[in-house]
C-alpha positions as CSV (number, residue, x, y, z in Angstrom):
1,X,259.4,-118.1,150.9
2,X,255.7,-118.4,150.8
3,X,254.3,-114.9,151.3
4,X,250.8,-116.2,151.7
5,X,251.8,-117.6,155.0
6,X,251.9,-114.1,156.5
7,X,248.4,-113.3,155.4
8,X,246.0,-113.8,158.3
9,X,243.2,-116.3,157.8
10,X,239.8,-115.8,159.3
11,X,237.3,-118.6,159.6
12,X,234.6,-116.0,159.8
13,X,234.4,-112.3,158.9
14,X,236.1,-110.2,161.6
15,X,234.0,-107.9,163.7
16,X,235.0,-104.4,162.6
17,X,233.7,-101.5,164.5
18,X,232.1,-99.0,162.2
19,X,233.3,-95.4,162.9
20,X,231.1,-92.6,161.6
21,X,232.7,-90.7,158.8
22,X,232.3,-87.0,158.9
23,X,231.9,-85.7,155.3
24,X,232.3,-82.0,154.6
25,X,230.0,-80.5,151.9
26,X,231.2,-77.2,150.4
27,X,228.5,-74.9,149.6
28,X,228.6,-71.4,148.2
29,X,227.1,-68.9,150.6
30,X,223.7,-67.8,149.7
31,X,223.7,-64.5,147.9
32,X,222.0,-61.5,149.6
33,X,218.9,-60.1,147.9
34,X,220.2,-56.6,147.2
35,X,216.9,-55.5,145.8
36,X,215.1,-56.3,149.0
37,X,217.6,-54.3,151.0
38,X,216.8,-51.3,148.9
39,X,213.0,-51.7,148.6
40,X,211.6,-53.1,151.8
41,X,208.1,-54.0,152.7
42,X,205.6,-56.7,151.8
43,X,202.8,-54.5,150.3
44,X,201.7,-55.1,146.7
45,X,203.3,-51.9,145.7
46,X,206.6,-52.8,147.2
47,X,206.6,-56.3,145.5
48,X,205.7,-54.7,142.2
49,X,208.6,-52.2,142.6
50,X,211.0,-55.0,143.4
51,X,209.8,-57.0,140.4
52,X,210.2,-54.1,138.0
53,X,213.7,-53.3,139.4
54,X,214.7,-57.0,139.0
55,X,213.7,-56.9,135.3
56,X,215.8,-53.7,134.8
57,X,219.1,-54.9,136.4
58,X,221.6,-57.4,135.0
59,X,220.2,-60.8,134.4
60,X,222.4,-63.7,135.5
61,X,220.8,-65.9,132.9
62,X,221.6,-63.6,130.0
63,X,224.1,-65.2,127.6
64,X,226.2,-62.1,127.3
65,X,226.5,-61.9,131.1
66,X,229.0,-64.8,131.1
67,X,230.8,-63.4,128.1
68,X,231.4,-60.0,129.5
69,X,231.4,-60.8,133.3
70,X,233.1,-64.1,133.8
71,X,232.8,-64.5,137.6
72,X,230.0,-64.4,140.2
73,X,232.0,-61.6,142.0
74,X,232.0,-59.5,138.8
75,X,228.2,-60.1,138.3
76,X,227.5,-59.1,141.9
77,X,229.6,-56.0,141.6
78,X,227.8,-55.0,138.4
79,X,224.4,-55.4,140.1
80,X,225.6,-53.4,143.1
81,X,227.0,-50.6,140.9
82,X,223.8,-50.4,138.9
83,X,221.6,-50.2,142.1
84,X,223.8,-47.6,143.8
85,X,224.4,-45.3,140.8
86,X,221.5,-45.2,138.3
87,X,218.7,-47.4,139.6
88,X,216.1,-46.2,137.1
89,X,218.3,-47.1,134.0
90,X,217.9,-50.3,132.1
91,X,220.9,-52.7,131.9
92,X,221.6,-53.9,128.3
93,X,221.8,-57.5,129.6
94,X,218.6,-57.3,131.6
95,X,215.5,-59.6,131.2
96,X,213.5,-56.5,130.2
97,X,215.6,-56.0,127.1
98,X,215.2,-59.6,126.0
99,X,211.4,-59.4,126.2
100,X,211.2,-55.9,124.8
101,X,213.5,-56.6,121.8
102,X,211.7,-59.8,121.0
103,X,208.3,-58.0,121.0
104,X,209.7,-55.1,118.9
105,X,211.0,-57.5,116.3
106,X,207.6,-59.1,115.9
107,X,205.7,-55.7,116.1
108,X,208.1,-53.9,113.7
109,X,207.9,-56.7,111.1
110,X,204.1,-56.7,111.2
111,X,204.0,-52.8,111.2
112,X,206.2,-52.7,108.1
113,X,203.8,-55.1,106.3
114,X,200.7,-53.1,107.3
115,X,201.9,-49.5,106.8
116,X,202.4,-49.5,103.0
117,X,199.1,-51.3,102.5
118,X,197.2,-48.7,104.5
119,X,199.0,-45.8,102.8
120,X,198.5,-47.2,99.3
121,X,195.1,-49.1,99.2
122,X,193.3,-47.2,101.9
123,X,194.4,-43.7,101.0
124,X,190.9,-42.4,100.8
125,X,189.9,-43.7,104.3
126,X,191.9,-41.3,106.4
127,X,190.2,-42.0,109.7
128,X,190.9,-45.8,109.7
129,X,194.5,-45.7,108.8
130,X,195.2,-42.6,110.9
131,X,194.2,-44.5,114.0
132,X,196.3,-47.5,113.2
133,X,199.3,-45.3,112.3
134,X,199.0,-43.5,115.6
135,X,199.1,-46.8,117.4
136,X,202.3,-47.7,115.6
137,X,203.8,-44.3,116.4
138,X,203.1,-44.7,120.1
139,X,204.9,-48.0,120.2
140,X,207.8,-46.7,118.2
141,X,208.0,-43.6,120.3
142,X,208.1,-45.8,123.4
143,X,211.1,-47.6,121.9
144,X,212.9,-44.3,121.3
145,X,212.3,-43.3,124.9
146,X,213.5,-46.7,126.2
147,X,216.7,-46.2,124.2
148,X,217.4,-43.1,126.3
149,X,217.1,-45.2,129.5
150,X,219.1,-48.2,128.3
151,X,222.8,-48.4,129.0
152,X,225.3,-49.9,126.6
153,X,228.4,-52.1,126.9
154,X,231.5,-50.4,125.7
155,X,233.7,-53.2,124.1
156,X,236.7,-50.9,124.2
157,X,236.7,-50.2,127.9
158,X,234.9,-53.4,128.9
159,X,232.5,-51.3,131.0
160,X,228.7,-51.1,131.0
161,X,227.8,-47.4,130.6
162,X,224.7,-46.4,132.6
163,X,225.2,-42.7,133.0
164,X,222.1,-41.1,131.4
165,X,223.9,-38.2,130.0
166,X,226.5,-40.3,128.2
167,X,223.8,-42.8,127.0
168,X,221.6,-39.9,125.6
169,X,224.5,-38.3,123.9
170,X,225.5,-41.5,122.2
171,X,222.0,-42.2,121.0
172,X,221.6,-38.7,119.7
173,X,224.8,-38.9,117.8
174,X,223.9,-42.3,116.2
175,X,220.3,-43.3,115.2
176,X,218.0,-40.9,117.0
177,X,217.2,-38.7,114.0
178,X,216.6,-41.8,111.8
179,X,214.2,-43.3,114.4
180,X,212.3,-40.0,114.9
181,X,211.5,-39.8,111.2
182,X,209.4,-42.9,111.7
183,X,207.1,-41.4,114.3
184,X,206.2,-38.1,112.6
185,X,202.7,-36.9,113.8
186,X,200.9,-37.3,110.5
187,X,197.5,-36.6,111.9
188,X,198.5,-33.4,113.6
189,X,200.3,-32.2,110.4
190,X,197.2,-33.0,108.3
191,X,195.0,-31.1,110.9
192,X,197.2,-28.0,110.9
193,X,197.8,-27.9,107.2
194,X,194.7,-28.5,105.1
195,X,194.9,-30.5,101.9
196,X,198.2,-32.0,102.9
197,X,197.1,-35.7,103.1
198,X,199.2,-36.8,100.1
199,X,202.4,-35.2,101.6
200,X,201.6,-36.8,105.0
201,X,201.2,-40.2,103.4
202,X,204.5,-39.8,101.7
203,X,206.2,-38.8,104.9
204,X,204.7,-41.9,106.5
205,X,206.8,-44.0,104.1
206,X,209.7,-43.2,106.3
207,X,208.7,-46.2,108.5
208,X,210.7,-48.4,106.2
209,X,213.7,-47.1,108.1
210,X,212.6,-49.2,111.0
211,X,213.9,-52.3,109.2
212,X,217.3,-51.4,110.7
213,X,215.9,-52.0,114.2
214,X,214.9,-55.5,113.2
215,X,218.4,-56.4,112.2
216,X,219.9,-54.7,115.3
217,X,217.6,-56.4,117.8
218,X,217.9,-59.8,116.0
219,X,221.7,-59.7,116.1
220,X,221.5,-58.9,119.9
221,X,219.1,-61.8,120.5
222,X,220.9,-64.4,118.4
223,X,222.9,-65.6,121.4
224,X,219.8,-65.5,123.7
225,X,217.9,-67.9,121.5
226,X,221.0,-69.8,120.4
227,X,220.5,-69.2,116.7
228,X,223.5,-70.4,114.7
229,X,225.3,-68.1,112.2
230,X,223.9,-69.7,109.1
231,X,220.2,-69.5,110.2
232,X,220.8,-65.9,111.4
233,X,221.9,-64.9,107.9
234,X,219.1,-66.8,106.2
235,X,216.5,-65.0,108.3
236,X,218.1,-61.7,107.6
237,X,218.1,-62.4,103.9
238,X,214.4,-63.5,104.0
239,X,213.4,-60.3,105.8
240,X,215.2,-58.1,103.2
241,X,213.5,-60.0,100.3
242,X,210.0,-59.9,101.8
243,X,210.3,-56.2,102.6
244,X,211.7,-55.3,99.2
245,X,209.0,-57.2,97.3
246,X,206.1,-56.1,99.5
247,X,207.0,-52.4,99.5
248,X,207.8,-52.4,95.8
249,X,204.3,-54.0,95.2
250,X,202.7,-51.2,97.1
251,X,204.7,-48.6,95.3
252,X,203.4,-50.0,92.0
253,X,200.0,-48.6,92.8
254,X,201.0,-45.7,95.1
255,X,203.1,-43.9,92.5
256,X,200.2,-43.7,89.9
257,X,197.8,-42.6,92.6
258,X,200.2,-39.9,93.7
259,X,200.4,-38.6,90.1
260,X,196.6,-38.8,89.9
261,X,196.4,-36.7,93.1
262,X,198.5,-34.0,91.4
263,X,196.1,-34.2,88.4
264,X,198.7,-35.3,85.8
265,X,197.9,-39.0,85.4
266,X,197.8,-40.1,81.8
267,X,195.1,-42.3,80.3
268,X,197.9,-44.7,79.2
269,X,198.7,-45.6,82.8
270,X,198.3,-49.3,83.6
271,X,196.0,-48.5,86.5
272,X,193.4,-47.3,84.0
273,X,193.6,-50.4,81.9
274,X,190.4,-52.5,81.7
275,X,192.2,-55.5,83.3
276,X,193.0,-53.6,86.5
277,X,189.7,-51.7,86.6
278,X,187.9,-55.1,86.8
279,X,189.6,-55.9,90.1
280,X,187.1,-55.1,92.7
281,X,188.7,-56.1,96.0
282,X,191.9,-54.7,97.6
283,X,193.4,-58.2,97.7
284,X,193.0,-58.6,93.9
285,X,194.6,-55.2,93.3
286,X,197.5,-56.1,95.6
287,X,198.1,-59.4,93.8
288,X,198.3,-57.6,90.4
289,X,200.8,-55.1,91.9
290,X,202.8,-58.0,93.4
291,X,202.8,-59.8,90.1
292,X,204.1,-56.7,88.3
293,X,206.8,-56.2,91.0
294,X,208.1,-59.8,90.6
295,X,208.1,-59.4,86.8
296,X,210.1,-56.2,87.2
297,X,212.6,-57.7,89.6
298,X,213.3,-60.7,87.2
299,X,213.5,-58.3,84.2
300,X,210.7,-60.1,82.3
301,X,208.1,-58.6,79.9
302,X,205.0,-56.9,81.3
303,X,201.6,-58.0,80.2
304,X,200.3,-54.5,81.0
305,X,201.5,-51.4,79.2
306,X,204.4,-49.4,80.6
307,X,204.0,-46.1,78.8
308,X,203.7,-43.3,81.3
309,X,206.8,-41.6,82.7
310,X,206.1,-42.6,86.3
311,X,205.7,-46.3,85.3
312,X,208.9,-46.2,83.2
313,X,211.0,-44.6,86.0
314,X,209.6,-46.9,88.7
315,X,210.1,-50.1,86.7
316,X,213.6,-49.0,85.8
317,X,214.5,-48.5,89.5
318,X,213.0,-51.9,90.4
319,X,214.7,-53.6,87.5
320,X,218.1,-52.3,88.7
321,X,217.3,-53.5,92.2
322,X,216.4,-56.9,90.9
323,X,219.6,-57.0,88.8
324,X,221.7,-56.1,91.9
325,X,220.0,-58.8,93.8
326,X,220.7,-61.4,91.2
327,X,224.3,-60.2,90.8
328,X,224.9,-60.4,94.6
329,X,223.5,-64.0,94.5
330,X,225.9,-64.8,91.7
331,X,228.8,-63.3,93.6
332,X,227.9,-65.4,96.6
333,X,227.8,-68.5,94.5
334,X,231.3,-67.8,93.1
335,X,232.8,-66.8,96.3
336,X,231.7,-69.6,98.7
337,X,234.9,-69.1,100.7
338,X,233.6,-65.7,101.8
339,X,231.0,-67.5,104.0
340,X,233.7,-69.5,105.6
341,X,235.7,-66.4,106.2
342,X,232.7,-64.6,107.8
343,X,232.2,-67.6,110.1
344,X,235.8,-67.5,111.2
345,X,235.6,-63.7,111.8
346,X,232.4,-64.2,113.8
347,X,234.1,-66.9,115.9
348,X,237.1,-64.6,116.4
349,X,234.8,-61.7,117.5
350,X,233.2,-64.0,120.1
351,X,236.6,-65.1,121.3
352,X,237.9,-61.5,121.6
353,X,234.7,-60.5,123.5
354,X,235.1,-63.4,125.9
355,X,238.7,-62.7,126.5
356,X,238.0,-59.0,126.9
357,X,240.9,-58.1,124.6
358,X,241.9,-54.4,124.3
359,X,240.5,-52.6,121.3
360,X,243.8,-52.1,119.6
361,X,244.6,-55.8,119.9
362,X,241.2,-56.6,118.5
363,X,241.8,-54.4,115.4
364,X,245.2,-56.0,114.8
365,X,243.7,-59.5,115.0
366,X,240.9,-58.7,112.6
367,X,243.4,-57.1,110.2
368,X,245.6,-60.2,110.4
369,X,242.8,-62.6,109.6
370,X,241.5,-60.4,106.8
371,X,245.0,-60.3,105.3
372,X,245.3,-64.1,105.5
373,X,242.0,-64.5,103.7
374,X,242.9,-62.0,101.0
375,X,246.2,-63.7,100.4
376,X,244.4,-67.2,100.4
377,X,246.9,-68.7,102.8
378,X,244.7,-71.6,103.7
379,X,243.8,-72.4,100.1
380,X,247.4,-72.4,99.0
381,X,248.5,-74.6,101.9
382,X,245.6,-77.1,101.2
383,X,246.5,-77.3,97.5
384,X,250.2,-77.8,98.2
385,X,249.5,-80.5,100.8
386,X,247.2,-82.5,98.5
387,X,249.1,-82.7,95.3
388,X,251.8,-85.2,94.5
389,X,255.4,-84.7,95.7
390,X,256.6,-83.8,92.2
391,X,253.9,-81.3,91.6
392,X,254.4,-79.9,95.1
393,X,258.1,-79.3,94.3
394,X,257.2,-77.5,91.1
395,X,254.6,-75.3,92.7
396,X,256.9,-74.3,95.6
397,X,259.8,-73.7,93.2
398,X,257.6,-71.5,91.0
399,X,256.3,-69.5,94.0
400,X,259.7,-68.7,95.5
401,X,262.2,-69.1,92.7
402,X,262.0,-65.3,91.9
403,X,262.9,-64.5,95.5
404,X,265.7,-67.1,95.6
405,X,267.2,-65.9,92.3
406,X,267.4,-62.3,93.5
407,X,269.9,-63.2,96.2
408,X,273.5,-63.0,94.9
409,X,274.6,-65.6,97.4
410,X,272.3,-68.3,96.0
411,X,273.6,-68.0,92.4
412,X,276.6,-70.2,93.5
413,X,274.4,-73.0,94.9
414,X,273.6,-76.3,93.1
415,X,270.1,-76.7,91.8
416,X,269.3,-79.5,94.3
417,X,270.1,-77.1,97.1
418,X,267.9,-74.4,95.6
419,X,264.9,-76.8,95.5
420,X,265.5,-77.8,99.2
421,X,265.7,-74.2,100.2
422,X,262.4,-73.3,98.7
423,X,260.8,-76.1,100.6
424,X,262.2,-74.7,103.9
425,X,260.9,-71.1,103.5
426,X,258.5,-70.1,106.2
427,X,255.9,-67.5,105.3
428,X,255.0,-65.1,108.1
429,X,252.7,-62.1,108.4
430,X,253.9,-58.9,110.2
431,X,251.4,-56.2,111.2
432,X,252.0,-52.5,111.0
433,X,254.6,-51.5,113.6
434,X,255.9,-55.1,114.2
435,X,259.7,-55.4,114.7
436,X,261.1,-57.9,112.2
437,X,264.7,-57.4,113.2
438,X,266.1,-55.5,116.2
439,X,269.4,-53.7,116.3
440,X,272.0,-55.4,118.4
441,X,270.6,-58.9,118.1
442,X,272.3,-61.9,116.5
443,X,271.2,-62.7,113.0
444,X,269.5,-66.0,112.6
445,X,267.8,-65.9,109.2
446,X,267.4,-64.3,105.7
447,X,264.2,-62.3,105.1
448,X,262.4,-62.0,101.7
449,X,259.7,-59.4,101.4
450,X,257.0,-61.2,99.4
451,X,254.6,-58.3,99.7
452,X,254.4,-55.1,101.7
453,X,256.8,-52.4,102.9
454,X,259.3,-52.3,105.7
455,X,261.4,-49.4,107.1
456,X,265.0,-49.6,108.2
457,X,266.1,-47.6,111.2
458,X,269.6,-47.1,112.5
459,X,270.6,-47.7,116.1
460,X,269.7,-44.0,116.9
461,X,266.1,-44.6,115.7
462,X,266.4,-42.5,112.5
463,X,264.7,-43.9,109.4
464,X,267.2,-44.8,106.7
465,X,265.3,-46.3,103.8
466,X,262.3,-48.4,102.8
467,X,262.4,-52.0,101.4
468,X,259.4,-53.2,99.3
469,X,258.2,-56.2,97.4
470,X,261.1,-58.4,96.1
471,X,263.7,-57.0,98.5
472,X,265.6,-59.0,101.1
473,X,267.9,-58.5,104.0
474,X,270.0,-60.6,106.5
475,X,271.7,-62.9,104.0
476,X,275.0,-62.7,106.0
477,X,273.4,-64.5,108.9
478,X,273.2,-67.7,106.7
479,X,277.0,-68.0,106.4
480,X,278.3,-66.1,109.4
481,X,277.5,-67.2,113.0
482,X,278.9,-64.0,114.5
483,X,276.8,-61.6,112.5
484,X,274.9,-59.0,114.5
485,X,272.3,-56.5,113.3
486,X,273.1,-52.8,113.3
487,X,269.6,-51.7,112.3
488,X,266.0,-52.3,113.3
489,X,263.5,-53.3,110.6
490,X,259.9,-52.5,111.2
491,X,256.8,-53.3,109.0
492,X,255.3,-50.1,107.6
493,X,252.2,-51.9,106.5
494,X,250.8,-55.5,106.8
495,X,253.6,-57.5,105.1
496,X,254.2,-61.1,104.1
497,X,257.8,-62.1,104.8
498,X,259.4,-65.4,103.8
499,X,262.1,-66.5,106.3
500,X,264.9,-68.9,105.7
501,X,266.7,-69.9,108.9
502,X,270.5,-70.5,109.1
503,X,270.2,-74.0,110.6
504,X,268.1,-75.1,107.5
505,X,270.5,-73.5,105.1
506,X,273.6,-75.0,106.6
507,X,271.9,-78.4,106.8
508,X,271.4,-78.4,103.1
509,X,274.9,-77.3,102.1
510,X,276.6,-79.7,104.6
511,X,277.1,-82.4,101.9
512,X,279.4,-79.9,100.1
513,X,282.4,-79.3,102.5
514,X,284.1,-76.4,100.7
515,X,280.9,-74.6,99.8
516,X,280.5,-72.7,103.0
517,X,283.9,-71.0,102.8
518,X,283.3,-70.1,99.2
519,X,279.9,-68.6,100.1
520,X,281.5,-66.5,102.9
521,X,283.9,-65.0,100.5
522,X,281.1,-64.3,98.0
523,X,279.0,-62.7,100.7
524,X,281.9,-60.4,101.7
525,X,282.6,-59.4,98.1
526,X,278.9,-58.6,97.6
527,X,278.9,-56.4,100.7
528,X,281.6,-54.2,99.2
529,X,279.3,-53.4,96.3
530,X,276.1,-53.1,98.2
531,X,274.5,-50.1,99.9
532,X,275.7,-49.8,103.5
533,X,273.6,-48.4,106.3
534,X,276.0,-45.5,107.1
535,X,276.1,-44.5,103.4
536,X,272.3,-44.6,103.1
537,X,272.2,-42.4,106.2
538,X,274.6,-39.9,104.7
539,X,272.3,-39.4,101.7
540,X,270.0,-37.4,104.0
541,X,266.6,-38.6,102.7
542,X,264.9,-42.0,103.0
543,X,265.4,-44.0,99.8
544,X,264.1,-47.3,98.5
545,X,266.5,-50.1,97.7
546,X,266.3,-53.8,96.9
547,X,269.1,-54.7,99.3
548,X,270.9,-52.9,102.1
549,X,273.6,-54.1,104.5
550,X,272.3,-54.1,108.0
551,X,275.1,-56.2,109.4
552,X,278.4,-55.2,111.2
553,X,280.3,-58.1,109.5
554,X,282.2,-55.6,107.3
555,X,284.3,-54.5,110.2
556,X,285.3,-58.1,110.8
557,X,286.5,-58.6,107.3
558,X,290.0,-57.7,108.3
């Protein structure tokens, strides 16, 4: 049959009437301006108030907004809660905080560069550096005040705290007293107590504590400016190096001048050498101090004498700091994997924050990954996967042979089966409190304790004994399909457990028909000589054993 005969033929295009198509476009309803509902009016003052309030509330464009509040409904609710409860507080994810923290990073960095220079090289010009110091104090004091009006996000409860009493208490209990030391009124103290300029200048050195704020603000803004983890660490390291060298260079001159103020400066001091006295400008004097500092940090020989006590003590301290810096760099070179581990931890923290995981679960996840890194799981797996099959077999046999040989049941197995069993062991990590075996369940595997400690509890929940490194339990499950547990085994600490499943074991011994029956008899004979759960319970106190019978197979021996 020719199917094309049923297809209509048109000599010209048919006249088809065009029917208009109605297309529905879904649009999200326009959000209400909640700020305008609160502050109404079109005067300049009203517009300014609305703008200021908009800068204080949650910013929809803030990167952490989508991390902590994943929906538009949650964002709208957070804004409404802020406006209705504590309107004058500043939200931690607001536009104001982005601008203020960015400005404070730049201002604090410049201030920490200027402050030691003013104190050291312009010590005699009180009026000039007092005015600049007061300007710094005003800005730093404003930062302290703003902290009292800035809420914080509690990662445990997943709630932004805006209550001023709770915010103030948290700040007072954390870094308030450290921050207040950086804004001491030096000019007022000098005015009240005559001849106290040297002590005031020494107190002004407390501004170095402000370097903590640079790191805190920079870590908060890393997501805002999309700075990757490596660049973030590089910038932090550069800041530490610059501040250490700069402040140490100023101390090179400040310490002798302080001793001179007390009237005990020796003529052997390097600041009285002809080389230094020929330096006329402050810049030349600073370069000499900077040169001495770098020489001290690298533990090289000085071209100017180091004879006075203050010079010896200061250079000794700076030499130790330089040695610690070189040692830390050496450790970083040797342990490159630490960087990879830190990157994984940073990604894990971002994941936990995005998923809003409970605090206890976050702690367990971090403990798990730290344990994996300490035990070098990834490195061992990579090495075993890359070597030749013969080397892989030898490595696995070496790693697990001690565990295999400790089991009485395996002493009756051929060597080829032993090698196959070591290849089938699965290494697992159990956290503190994890149930490894539960009473009343059917046994499916043999468990080796590679590292860690587990506790054995009877069916009534009473602790019977502890099993530690090299111990094992559950071997009956390999040869008896009807074996059931009469005890619960719980990890006391983070433990690495090697598991051998029954289906793998019986698959390897299947080529030997009579081996399974012989192993069952061996297992039952070994149980008669081993420590039973009820006997361990009768001893009255928890004990430590290498093996304990947690199976009810003994009652089925008859």
